[in-house]
PAVEXPA-157473 format. One record per residue: residue number from 0; residue in one letter; z, x, y of N, C-alpha, C, O, CB in turn. Coordinates in Angstrom, 2 decimals, padded with zeros to 5 digits. Glycine has a CB too. Layout:
+-----+------+---------+---------+---------+---------+---------+---------+---------+---------+---------+---------+---------+---------+---------+---------+---------+
! seq ! type !    n_zz !    n_xx !    n_yy !   ca_zz !   ca_xx !   ca_yy !    c_zz !    c_xx !    c_yy !    o_zz !    o_xx !    o_yy !   cb_zz !   cb_xx !   cb_yy !
+-----+------+---------+---------+---------+---------+---------+---------+---------+---------+---------+---------+---------+---------+---------+---------+---------+
! NUM !    a !       Z !       X !       Y !       Z !       X !       Y !       Z !       X !       Y !       Z !       X !       Y !       Z !       X !       Y !
...
+-----+------+---------+---------+---------+---------+---------+---------+---------+---------+---------+---------+---------+---------+---------+---------+---------+
//
This chain:
+-----+------+---------+---------+---------+---------+---------+---------+---------+---------+---------+---------+---------+---------+---------+---------+---------+
! seq ! type !    n_zz !    n_xx !    n_yy !   ca_zz !   ca_xx !   ca_yy !    c_zz !    c_xx !    c_yy !    o_zz !    o_xx !    o_yy !   cb_zz !   cb_xx !   cb_yy !
+-----+------+---------+---------+---------+---------+---------+---------+---------+---------+---------+---------+---------+---------+---------+---------+---------+
!   0 !    x ! -111.97 !  041.93 ! -062.38 ! -110.65 !  042.23 ! -062.88 ! -110.05 !  043.37 ! -062.07 ! -110.70 !  044.39 ! -061.83 ! -110.69 !  042.57 ! -064.38 !
!   1 !    x ! -108.81 !  043.19 ! -061.66 ! -108.11 !  044.24 ! -060.91 ! -107.55 !  045.26 ! -061.90 ! -107.10 !  044.91 ! -062.99 ! -106.98 !  043.64 ! -060.02 !
!   2 !    x ! -107.59 !  046.52 ! -061.50 ! -107.10 !  047.59 ! -062.36 ! -106.15 !  048.51 ! -061.59 ! -106.19 !  048.60 ! -060.36 ! -108.27 !  048.40 ! -062.94 !
!   3 !    x ! -105.31 !  049.18 ! -062.35 ! -104.47 !  050.27 ! -061.83 ! -104.75 !  051.48 ! -062.70 ! -104.96 !  051.36 ! -063.91 ! -102.92 !  049.88 ! -061.84 !
!   4 !    x ! -104.76 !  052.65 ! -062.08 ! -104.90 !  053.89 ! -062.84 ! -103.52 !  054.32 ! -063.32 ! -102.50 !  053.81 ! -062.86 ! -105.57 !  055.01 ! -061.98 !
!   5 !    x ! -103.50 !  055.27 ! -064.24 ! -102.20 !  055.76 ! -064.71 ! -101.46 !  056.47 ! -063.58 ! -100.23 !  056.45 ! -063.54 ! -102.38 !  056.71 ! -065.91 !
!   6 !    x ! -102.18 !  057.10 ! -062.67 ! -101.52 !  057.74 ! -061.52 ! -100.87 !  056.68 ! -060.63 ! -099.75 !  056.88 ! -060.15 ! -102.54 !  058.57 ! -060.71 !
!   7 !    x ! -101.56 !  055.57 ! -060.40 ! -100.96 !  054.49 ! -059.61 ! -099.73 !  053.93 ! -060.31 ! -098.73 !  053.64 ! -059.66 ! -101.99 !  053.37 ! -059.37 !
!   8 !    x ! -099.79 !  053.77 ! -061.63 ! -098.63 !  053.29 ! -062.38 ! -097.47 !  054.27 ! -062.27 ! -096.34 !  053.86 ! -062.04 ! -099.00 !  053.07 ! -063.86 !
!   9 !    x ! -097.76 !  055.56 ! -062.44 ! -096.69 !  056.56 ! -062.35 ! -096.05 !  056.52 ! -060.97 ! -094.83 !  056.63 ! -060.86 ! -097.24 !  057.96 ! -062.65 !
!  10 !    x ! -096.85 !  056.38 ! -059.92 ! -096.29 !  056.28 ! -058.56 ! -095.42 !  055.04 ! -058.41 ! -094.37 !  055.10 ! -057.76 ! -097.42 !  056.25 ! -057.53 !
!  11 !    x ! -095.84 !  053.93 ! -059.00 ! -095.03 !  052.71 ! -058.95 ! -093.69 !  052.92 ! -059.65 ! -092.65 !  052.48 ! -059.16 ! -095.79 !  051.53 ! -059.60 !
!  12 !    x ! -093.72 !  053.59 ! -060.79 ! -092.48 !  053.88 ! -061.53 ! -091.60 !  054.82 ! -060.71 ! -090.40 !  054.57 ! -060.54 ! -092.80 !  054.51 ! -062.93 !
!  13 !    x ! -092.19 !  055.90 ! -060.21 ! -091.44 !  056.90 ! -059.45 ! -090.83 !  056.29 ! -058.18 ! -089.73 !  056.68 ! -057.78 ! -092.34 !  058.07 ! -059.08 !
!  14 !    x ! -091.53 !  055.36 ! -057.56 ! -091.05 !  054.72 ! -056.33 ! -090.16 !  053.51 ! -056.61 ! -089.73 !  052.82 ! -055.69 ! -092.22 !  054.28 ! -055.47 !
!  15 !    x ! -089.88 !  053.28 ! -057.90 ! -089.03 !  052.17 ! -058.32 ! -089.49 !  050.82 ! -057.74 ! -088.69 !  050.00 ! -057.32 ! -087.59 !  052.44 ! -057.89 !
!  16 !    x ! -090.81 !  050.64 ! -057.74 ! -091.38 !  049.38 ! -057.26 ! -091.05 !  048.25 ! -058.22 ! -090.80 !  048.48 ! -059.41 ! -092.91 !  049.50 ! -057.08 !
!  17 !    x ! -091.03 !  047.04 ! -057.71 ! -090.74 !  045.86 ! -058.51 ! -092.03 !  045.33 ! -059.12 ! -092.86 !  044.73 ! -058.44 ! -090.05 !  044.76 ! -057.64 !
!  18 !    x ! -092.20 !  045.57 ! -060.42 ! -093.37 !  045.10 ! -061.15 ! -092.99 !  044.93 ! -062.61 ! -091.92 !  045.37 ! -063.03 ! -094.57 !  046.07 ! -060.99 !
!  19 !    x ! -093.86 !  044.30 ! -063.36 ! -093.63 !  044.11 ! -064.79 ! -094.76 !  044.80 ! -065.55 ! -095.93 !  044.68 ! -065.18 ! -093.55 !  042.59 ! -065.16 !
!  20 !    x ! -094.39 !  045.51 ! -066.61 ! -095.36 !  046.17 ! -067.46 ! -095.36 !  045.47 ! -068.82 ! -094.32 !  045.38 ! -069.47 ! -095.04 !  047.71 ! -067.62 !
!  21 !    x ! -096.50 !  044.96 ! -069.22 ! -096.63 !  044.26 ! -070.50 ! -097.55 !  045.07 ! -071.41 ! -098.69 !  045.37 ! -071.05 ! -097.19 !  042.81 ! -070.30 !
!  22 !    x ! -097.04 !  045.43 ! -072.59 ! -097.80 !  046.17 ! -073.59 ! -098.27 !  045.16 ! -074.64 ! -097.45 !  044.57 ! -075.34 ! -096.92 !  047.32 ! -074.24 !
!  23 !    x ! -099.58 !  044.97 ! -074.75 ! -100.11 !  043.94 ! -075.64 ! -100.51 !  044.48 ! -077.01 ! -101.16 !  043.78 ! -077.79 ! -101.30 !  043.29 ! -075.00 !
!  24 !    x ! -100.13 !  045.70 ! -077.32 ! -100.41 !  046.24 ! -078.65 ! -099.48 !  045.60 ! -079.68 ! -098.49 !  044.97 ! -079.33 ! -100.25 !  047.79 ! -078.66 !
!  25 !    x ! -099.83 !  045.79 ! -080.94 ! -098.99 !  045.29 ! -082.02 ! -097.65 !  046.05 ! -082.03 ! -097.57 !  047.18 ! -081.54 ! -099.71 !  045.43 ! -083.39 !
!  26 !    x ! -096.63 !  045.42 ! -082.58 ! -095.28 !  046.00 ! -082.58 ! -095.27 !  047.39 ! -083.22 ! -094.61 !  048.29 ! -082.72 ! -094.31 !  045.08 ! -083.30 !
!  27 !    x ! -095.99 !  047.56 ! -084.33 ! -095.99 !  048.88 ! -084.99 ! -096.60 !  049.95 ! -084.10 ! -096.20 !  051.11 ! -084.17 ! -096.75 !  048.81 ! -086.32 !
!  28 !    x ! -097.58 !  049.59 ! -083.27 ! -098.17 !  050.54 ! -082.34 ! -097.18 !  050.88 ! -081.23 ! -097.02 !  052.04 ! -080.85 ! -099.48 !  049.97 ! -081.74 !
!  29 !    x ! -096.52 !  049.86 ! -080.72 ! -095.53 !  050.02 ! -079.66 ! -094.41 !  050.96 ! -080.11 ! -093.91 !  051.77 ! -079.33 ! -094.94 !  048.65 ! -079.24 !
!  30 !    x ! -094.02 !  050.84 ! -081.40 ! -092.94 !  051.67 ! -081.93 ! -093.33 !  053.14 ! -082.03 ! -092.46 !  054.00 ! -082.01 ! -092.51 !  051.16 ! -083.29 !
!  31 !    x ! -094.62 !  053.45 ! -082.15 ! -095.09 !  054.84 ! -082.21 ! -094.91 !  055.50 ! -080.85 ! -094.42 !  056.63 ! -080.76 ! -096.58 !  054.91 ! -082.66 !
!  32 !    x ! -095.31 !  054.81 ! -079.80 ! -095.18 !  055.32 ! -078.44 ! -095.34 !  054.17 ! -077.47 ! -096.11 !  053.24 ! -077.71 ! -096.22 !  056.45 ! -078.15 !
!  33 !    x ! -094.60 !  054.24 ! -076.37 ! -094.73 !  053.19 ! -075.36 ! -094.29 !  053.72 ! -074.00 ! -093.71 !  054.81 ! -073.89 ! -093.90 !  051.96 ! -075.74 !
!  34 !    x ! -094.58 !  052.94 ! -072.98 ! -094.24 !  053.30 ! -071.60 ! -093.07 !  052.46 ! -071.09 ! -092.90 !  052.28 ! -069.89 ! -095.46 !  053.13 ! -070.68 !
!  35 !    x ! -092.27 !  051.95 ! -072.02 ! -091.08 !  051.14 ! -071.72 ! -091.42 !  049.77 ! -071.13 ! -090.59 !  049.16 ! -070.46 ! -090.19 !  051.88 ! -070.77 !
!  36 !    x ! -092.62 !  049.30 ! -071.39 ! -092.97 !  047.94 ! -070.97 ! -092.46 !  046.95 ! -072.00 ! -091.92 !  047.33 ! -073.04 ! -094.49 !  047.80 ! -070.79 !
!  37 !    x ! -092.64 !  045.68 ! -071.70 ! -092.27 !  044.62 ! -072.63 ! -093.40 !  044.43 ! -073.62 ! -094.56 !  044.33 ! -073.22 ! -091.95 !  043.29 ! -071.88 !
!  38 !    x ! -093.08 !  044.38 ! -074.90 ! -094.10 !  044.25 ! -075.94 ! -094.37 !  042.78 ! -076.26 ! -093.53 !  042.08 ! -076.83 ! -093.66 !  045.00 ! -077.22 !
!  39 !    x ! -095.56 !  042.33 ! -075.87 ! -096.03 !  040.99 ! -076.22 ! -097.43 !  041.17 ! -076.80 ! -098.40 !  041.25 ! -076.04 ! -096.04 !  040.00 ! -074.95 !
!  40 !    x ! -097.55 !  041.25 ! -078.13 ! -098.86 !  041.48 ! -078.74 ! -099.90 !  040.46 ! -078.27 ! -099.58 !  039.30 ! -077.99 ! -098.75 !  041.43 ! -080.26 !
!  41 !    x ! -101.14 !  040.90 ! -078.20 ! -102.24 !  040.09 ! -077.69 ! -102.27 !  038.69 ! -078.30 ! -102.46 !  037.71 ! -077.58 ! -103.55 !  040.79 ! -077.95 !
!  42 !    x ! -102.08 !  038.59 ! -079.61 ! -102.14 !  037.29 ! -080.27 ! -101.09 !  036.31 ! -079.74 ! -101.26 !  035.10 ! -079.86 ! -101.98 !  037.46 ! -081.77 !
!  43 !    x ! -100.01 !  036.83 ! -079.17 ! -098.93 !  035.97 ! -078.69 ! -098.87 !  035.80 ! -077.19 ! -097.95 !  035.15 ! -076.68 ! -097.65 !  036.49 ! -079.16 !
!  44 !    x ! -099.81 !  036.37 ! -076.47 ! -099.75 !  036.35 ! -075.00 ! -099.71 !  034.93 ! -074.45 ! -098.91 !  034.63 ! -073.57 ! -100.95 !  037.10 ! -074.43 !
!  45 !    x ! -100.57 !  034.06 ! -074.95 ! -100.59 !  032.70 ! -074.43 ! -099.32 !  031.94 ! -074.82 ! -098.82 !  031.14 ! -074.03 ! -101.83 !  031.96 ! -074.95 !
!  46 !    x ! -098.81 !  032.19 ! -076.02 ! -097.59 !  031.52 ! -076.47 ! -096.37 !  031.99 ! -075.70 ! -095.42 !  031.23 ! -075.50 ! -097.39 !  031.76 ! -077.95 !
!  47 !    x ! -096.39 !  033.24 ! -075.26 ! -095.24 !  033.81 ! -074.57 ! -095.51 !  034.03 ! -073.08 ! -094.86 !  034.86 ! -072.45 ! -094.84 !  035.12 ! -075.21 !
!  48 !    x ! -096.45 !  033.30 ! -072.54 ! -096.83 !  033.46 ! -071.13 ! -095.64 !  033.23 ! -070.20 ! -095.60 !  033.79 ! -069.10 ! -097.95 !  032.49 ! -070.78 !
!  49 !    x ! -094.67 !  032.43 ! -070.61 ! -093.51 !  032.18 ! -069.76 ! -092.69 !  033.44 ! -069.49 ! -091.90 !  033.48 ! -068.55 ! -092.61 !  031.12 ! -070.39 !
!  50 !    x ! -092.87 !  034.47 ! -070.31 ! -092.18 !  035.75 ! -070.12 ! -092.89 !  036.64 ! -069.09 ! -092.35 !  037.66 ! -068.67 ! -092.06 !  036.48 ! -071.45 !
!  51 !    x ! -094.09 !  036.24 ! -068.70 ! -094.91 !  037.06 ! -067.80 ! -094.76 !  036.54 ! -066.38 ! -095.05 !  035.38 ! -066.10 ! -096.40 !  037.07 ! -068.24 !
!  52 !    x ! -094.32 !  037.41 ! -065.51 ! -094.03 !  037.04 ! -064.12 ! -095.26 !  036.52 ! -063.38 ! -096.38 !  036.94 ! -063.64 ! -093.46 !  038.22 ! -063.38 !
!  53 !    x ! -095.01 !  035.59 ! -062.46 ! -096.08 !  035.10 ! -061.59 ! -095.84 !  035.50 ! -060.15 ! -096.69 !  035.25 ! -059.29 ! -096.20 !  033.59 ! -061.71 !
!  54 !    x ! -094.68 !  036.11 ! -059.86 ! -094.32 !  036.38 ! -058.46 ! -094.18 !  037.86 ! -058.11 ! -093.64 !  038.20 ! -057.06 ! -093.05 !  035.69 ! -058.15 !
!  55 !    x ! -094.66 !  038.73 ! -058.99 ! -094.72 !  040.16 ! -058.69 ! -095.87 !  040.76 ! -059.48 ! -096.36 !  040.13 ! -060.41 ! -093.36 !  040.88 ! -059.03 !
!  56 !    x ! -096.31 !  041.96 ! -059.13 ! -097.43 !  042.56 ! -059.88 ! -097.08 !  042.74 ! -061.36 ! -095.97 !  043.14 ! -061.71 ! -097.80 !  043.92 ! -059.26 !
!  57 !    x ! -098.04 !  042.43 ! -062.20 ! -097.90 !  042.62 ! -063.64 ! -099.04 !  043.51 ! -064.10 ! -100.21 !  043.22 ! -063.87 ! -097.90 !  041.24 ! -064.41 !
!  58 !    x ! -098.68 !  044.61 ! -064.76 ! -099.67 !  045.53 ! -065.30 ! -099.73 !  045.30 ! -066.80 ! -098.73 !  045.42 ! -067.51 ! -099.34 !  047.02 ! -064.95 !
!  59 !    x ! -100.93 !  044.98 ! -067.28 ! -101.18 !  044.76 ! -068.70 ! -101.69 !  046.07 ! -069.29 ! -102.56 !  046.71 ! -068.70 ! -102.19 !  043.57 ! -068.94 !
!  60 !    x ! -101.16 !  046.45 ! -070.45 ! -101.48 !  047.76 ! -071.01 ! -101.65 !  047.67 ! -072.51 ! -100.98 !  046.89 ! -073.18 ! -100.38 !  048.77 ! -070.66 !
!  61 !    x ! -102.56 !  048.49 ! -073.05 ! -102.75 !  048.62 ! -074.49 ! -103.10 !  050.07 ! -074.80 ! -102.71 !  050.98 ! -074.07 ! -103.86 !  047.63 ! -075.01 !
!  62 !    x ! -103.83 !  050.29 ! -075.87 ! -104.19 !  051.66 ! -076.24 ! -105.25 !  052.24 ! -075.31 ! -105.09 !  053.35 ! -074.81 ! -104.70 !  051.70 ! -077.68 !
!  63 !    x ! -106.33 !  051.47 ! -075.06 ! -107.44 !  052.01 ! -074.26 ! -107.81 !  051.14 ! -073.07 ! -108.57 !  051.56 ! -072.20 ! -108.64 !  052.19 ! -075.13 !
!  64 !    x ! -107.28 !  049.93 ! -073.02 ! -107.59 !  049.02 ! -071.92 ! -108.39 !  047.79 ! -072.33 ! -108.54 !  046.87 ! -071.53 ! -108.35 !  049.74 ! -070.87 !
!  65 !    x ! -108.90 !  047.75 ! -073.55 ! -109.72 !  046.61 ! -073.98 ! -108.89 !  045.37 ! -074.28 ! -109.20 !  044.28 ! -073.80 ! -110.53 !  047.00 ! -075.21 !
!  66 !    x ! -107.84 !  045.52 ! -075.09 ! -107.02 !  044.35 ! -075.42 ! -106.26 !  043.83 ! -074.21 ! -106.10 !  042.62 ! -074.04 ! -106.02 !  044.70 ! -076.54 !
!  67 !    x ! -105.79 !  044.74 ! -073.37 ! -105.08 !  044.28 ! -072.18 ! -106.03 !  043.55 ! -071.24 ! -105.62 !  042.61 ! -070.56 ! -104.43 !  045.46 ! -071.44 !
!  68 !    x ! -107.30 !  043.95 ! -071.20 ! -108.30 !  043.24 ! -070.40 ! -108.50 !  041.83 ! -070.95 ! -108.62 !  040.87 ! -070.19 ! -109.64 !  044.01 ! -070.37 !
!  69 !    x ! -108.54 !  041.71 ! -072.27 ! -108.70 !  040.40 ! -072.90 ! -107.50 !  039.50 ! -072.58 ! -107.67 !  038.32 ! -072.28 ! -108.87 !  040.55 ! -074.43 !
!  70 !    x ! -106.29 !  040.07 ! -072.66 ! -105.09 !  039.30 ! -072.34 ! -105.11 !  038.85 ! -070.89 ! -104.82 !  037.69 ! -070.59 ! -103.82 !  040.13 ! -072.62 !
!  71 !    x ! -105.45 !  039.75 ! -070.01 ! -105.52 !  039.46 ! -068.58 ! -106.51 !  038.32 ! -068.32 ! -106.21 !  037.39 ! -067.58 ! -105.93 !  040.71 ! -067.79 !
!  72 !    x ! -107.69 !  038.40 ! -068.93 ! -108.70 !  037.36 ! -068.74 ! -108.22 !  036.00 ! -069.23 ! -108.45 !  034.99 ! -068.57 ! -109.99 !  037.75 ! -069.46 !
!  73 !    x ! -107.54 !  035.97 ! -070.38 ! -107.01 !  034.71 ! -070.89 ! -106.02 !  034.10 ! -069.91 ! -106.09 !  032.91 ! -069.60 ! -106.33 !  034.93 ! -072.26 !
!  74 !    x ! -105.10 !  034.91 ! -069.42 ! -104.06 !  034.42 ! -068.51 ! -104.65 !  033.95 ! -067.18 ! -104.22 !  032.94 ! -066.63 ! -103.02 !  035.50 ! -068.26 !
!  75 !    x ! -105.63 !  034.68 ! -066.67 ! -106.26 !  034.29 ! -065.41 ! -107.07 !  033.00 ! -065.58 ! -106.96 !  032.08 ! -064.78 ! -107.17 !  035.42 ! -064.89 !
!  76 !    x ! -107.88 !  032.95 ! -066.62 ! -108.79 !  031.82 ! -066.79 ! -108.09 !  030.55 ! -067.24 ! -108.44 !  029.45 ! -066.80 ! -109.87 !  032.18 ! -067.78 !
!  77 !    x ! -107.11 !  030.68 ! -068.13 ! -106.48 !  029.48 ! -068.69 ! -105.22 !  029.06 ! -067.95 ! -104.88 !  027.87 ! -067.95 ! -106.15 !  029.72 ! -070.13 !
!  78 !    x ! -104.52 !  029.99 ! -067.33 ! -103.26 !  029.65 ! -066.68 ! -103.25 !  029.95 ! -065.19 ! -102.26 !  029.66 ! -064.51 ! -102.14 !  030.38 ! -067.34 !
!  79 !    x ! -104.32 !  030.51 ! -064.67 ! -104.43 !  030.71 ! -063.23 ! -103.64 !  031.87 ! -062.64 ! -103.39 !  031.89 ! -061.43 ! -104.02 !  029.50 ! -062.57 !
!  80 !    x ! -103.26 !  032.84 ! -063.46 ! -102.55 !  034.01 ! -062.93 ! -103.42 !  034.75 ! -061.92 ! -104.64 !  034.86 ! -062.11 ! -102.13 !  034.96 ! -064.09 !
!  81 !    x ! -102.80 !  035.26 ! -060.86 ! -103.55 !  036.00 ! -059.83 ! -102.92 !  037.37 ! -059.54 ! -103.39 !  038.10 ! -058.67 ! -103.63 !  035.19 ! -058.54 !
!  82 !    x ! -101.86 !  037.71 ! -060.26 ! -101.08 !  038.92 ! -059.98 ! -101.20 !  039.97 ! -061.08 ! -100.31 !  040.82 ! -061.23 ! -099.63 !  038.55 ! -059.77 !
!  83 !    x ! -102.27 !  039.93 ! -061.86 ! -102.40 !  040.80 ! -063.03 ! -103.34 !  041.98 ! -062.76 ! -104.34 !  041.86 ! -062.06 ! -102.91 !  040.00 ! -064.21 !
!  84 !    x ! -102.97 !  043.11 ! -063.35 ! -103.76 !  044.33 ! -063.27 ! -103.89 !  044.92 ! -064.66 ! -102.94 !  044.90 ! -065.44 ! -103.11 !  045.37 ! -062.29 !
!  85 !    x ! -105.07 !  045.43 ! -064.99 ! -105.29 !  046.12 ! -066.25 ! -105.05 !  047.60 ! -066.05 ! -105.53 !  048.18 ! -065.07 ! -106.72 !  045.85 ! -066.80 !
!  86 !    x ! -104.31 !  048.24 ! -066.97 ! -104.11 !  049.69 ! -066.88 ! -105.36 !  050.37 ! -067.42 ! -105.64 !  050.35 ! -068.61 ! -102.84 !  050.14 ! -067.68 !
!  87 !    x ! -106.10 !  050.98 ! -066.52 ! -107.37 !  051.62 ! -066.86 ! -107.14 !  052.77 ! -067.84 ! -106.42 !  053.73 ! -067.54 ! -108.08 !  052.14 ! -065.58 !
!  88 !    x ! -107.76 !  052.67 ! -069.01 ! -107.64 !  053.72 ! -070.02 ! -106.44 !  053.60 ! -070.93 ! -106.33 !  054.34 ! -071.91 ! -107.60 !  055.04 ! -069.36 !
!  89 !    x ! -105.51 !  052.69 ! -070.62 ! -104.36 !  052.44 ! -071.47 ! -103.47 !  053.65 ! -071.70 ! -103.42 !  054.59 ! -070.90 ! -104.83 !  051.94 ! -072.78 !
!  90 !    x ! -102.75 !  053.59 ! -072.82 ! -101.79 !  054.65 ! -073.12 ! -102.50 !  055.98 ! -073.42 ! -101.90 !  057.05 ! -073.28 ! -100.90 !  054.24 ! -074.30 !
!  91 !    x ! -103.75 !  055.91 ! -073.84 ! -104.51 !  057.16 ! -074.07 ! -104.71 !  057.90 ! -072.75 ! -104.63 !  059.13 ! -072.72 ! -105.88 !  056.86 ! -074.72 !
!  92 !    x ! -104.96 !  057.18 ! -071.67 ! -105.12 !  057.82 ! -070.36 ! -103.78 !  058.39 ! -069.89 ! -103.74 !  059.47 ! -069.31 ! -105.66 !  056.80 ! -069.32 !
!  93 !    x ! -102.68 !  057.67 ! -070.15 ! -101.36 !  058.16 ! -069.79 ! -101.08 !  059.47 ! -070.52 ! -100.62 !  060.45 ! -069.92 ! -100.27 !  057.10 ! -070.12 !
!  94 !    x ! -101.35 !  059.49 ! -071.82 ! -101.14 !  060.70 ! -072.63 ! -101.95 !  061.86 ! -072.06 ! -101.42 !  062.96 ! -071.89 ! -101.52 !  060.45 ! -074.11 !
!  95 !    x ! -103.22 !  061.62 ! -071.76 ! -104.10 !  062.68 ! -071.26 ! -103.62 !  063.22 ! -069.91 ! -103.72 !  064.42 ! -069.65 ! -105.53 !  062.16 ! -071.13 !
!  96 !    x ! -103.10 !  062.35 ! -069.08 ! -102.72 !  062.74 ! -067.72 ! -101.31 !  063.30 ! -067.62 ! -101.08 !  064.26 ! -066.89 ! -102.85 !  061.56 ! -066.80 !
!  97 !    x ! -100.36 !  062.71 ! -068.36 ! -098.95 !  063.04 ! -068.14 ! -098.16 !  063.52 ! -069.35 ! -097.23 !  064.31 ! -069.20 ! -098.27 !  061.87 ! -067.59 !
!  98 !    x ! -098.51 !  063.06 ! -070.54 ! -097.70 !  063.39 ! -071.72 ! -098.58 !  063.81 ! -072.90 ! -098.75 !  063.05 ! -073.84 ! -096.83 !  062.20 ! -072.13 !
!  99 !    x ! -099.13 !  065.02 ! -072.85 ! -100.04 !  065.45 ! -073.91 ! -099.40 !  065.48 ! -075.32 ! -100.12 !  065.43 ! -076.32 ! -100.57 !  066.83 ! -073.58 !
! 100 !    x ! -098.08 !  065.55 ! -075.39 ! -097.42 !  065.58 ! -076.68 ! -097.04 !  064.19 ! -077.20 ! -096.46 !  064.07 ! -078.28 ! -096.20 !  066.43 ! -076.60 !
! 101 !    x ! -097.36 !  063.15 ! -076.43 ! -097.03 !  061.78 ! -076.85 ! -097.78 !  061.44 ! -078.13 ! -098.99 !  061.64 ! -078.20 ! -097.37 !  060.76 ! -075.72 !
! 102 !    x ! -097.07 !  060.93 ! -079.13 ! -097.78 !  060.56 ! -080.35 ! -098.58 !  059.27 ! -080.15 ! -098.03 !  058.25 ! -079.75 ! -096.78 !  060.39 ! -081.52 !
! 103 !    x ! -099.85 !  059.34 ! -080.42 ! -100.69 !  058.15 ! -080.47 ! -101.54 !  058.26 ! -081.71 ! -101.62 !  059.33 ! -082.32 ! -101.58 !  058.00 ! -079.18 !
! 104 !    x ! -102.17 !  057.20 ! -082.10 ! -102.91 !  057.13 ! -083.35 ! -104.40 !  057.16 ! -083.07 ! -105.20 !  057.11 ! -084.01 ! -102.53 !  055.88 ! -084.15 !
+-----+------+---------+---------+---------+---------+---------+---------+---------+---------+---------+---------+---------+---------+---------+---------+---------+
//
């Protein structure tokens, strides 16, 4: 599985690179704090796969990286995606590195 660190993600954002960020946490979690990605909860990833780009890098993100890894594996194995990256450490890593005051649960 390919991964991106939070530093790599921040550089992509800062450089205004063309990529898609998908947050696979539940909506109530996304509402507490998010990185402005598109919210597609893990349970709906396969149903809403048409919303996930196939022609640019897609970073899958959750709280710690476990659910986004599961989503990534489903998309790769069942639909043949090759452009997916898991955000290593999830939003907890982002909070630790860049936003210590970010509310997380």
